N, C-alpha and C positions, 0 to 999 in steps of 0.2 A: 547622572547626577548633573546638574547643572550649576556651574560658581556663579552666583548672581553681584558680588560684592566682599567684601572685606570682613564683614559683618557676619559672615556664614562661614566662615573658617571653622570654627568651633563645630557647629554644627557636622560642616562635612568630614571633620576631620574623625567624629563618633561615626556617620555612618562607613567610613573610609574602616576603621576598625573592624565592626560587625561584618562591613564585605570579606575582610580576610579572613576572619574566624571562621566562617563559613565556608572557605574557598578551600582552608587549611581540614576541616573537621570533613569534609567529604573526600578525603587521599588519606595516605597511608602517615603513618608518624613522619617518616623519612621524606616519602613526598610531601606531605604539609609544607615540610618546611623549605623545601626547593621553589612549594608552589609559593608561600609567601614572600621569598627571595624576589622572587621573578614577578610578582606582584609587585613590590617593592620597589622595586627599579622602573617599573613601565610608570607608577604613579608618579615618582621622583622625576622624571622626564618631562609629565604632563605638566606635573603640578611641585616646581621646585620651593617655591616659597614658602613648602609646607615642611618642608626638611633645612628650610634658614636660609635657602640659597637664592639669593636676590632679589 
């Protein structure tokens, strides 16, 4: 996914939620939780503004 402008933030967040759900759905319950935590940390480093940073 490519971020073109701030007007795309909402669409990006919705797509990101679907990706996170899909990733967790492919792994067992406990593994899914770890996968979401890892994915969220990576996403937060790349797109800090989505999490209220800077």
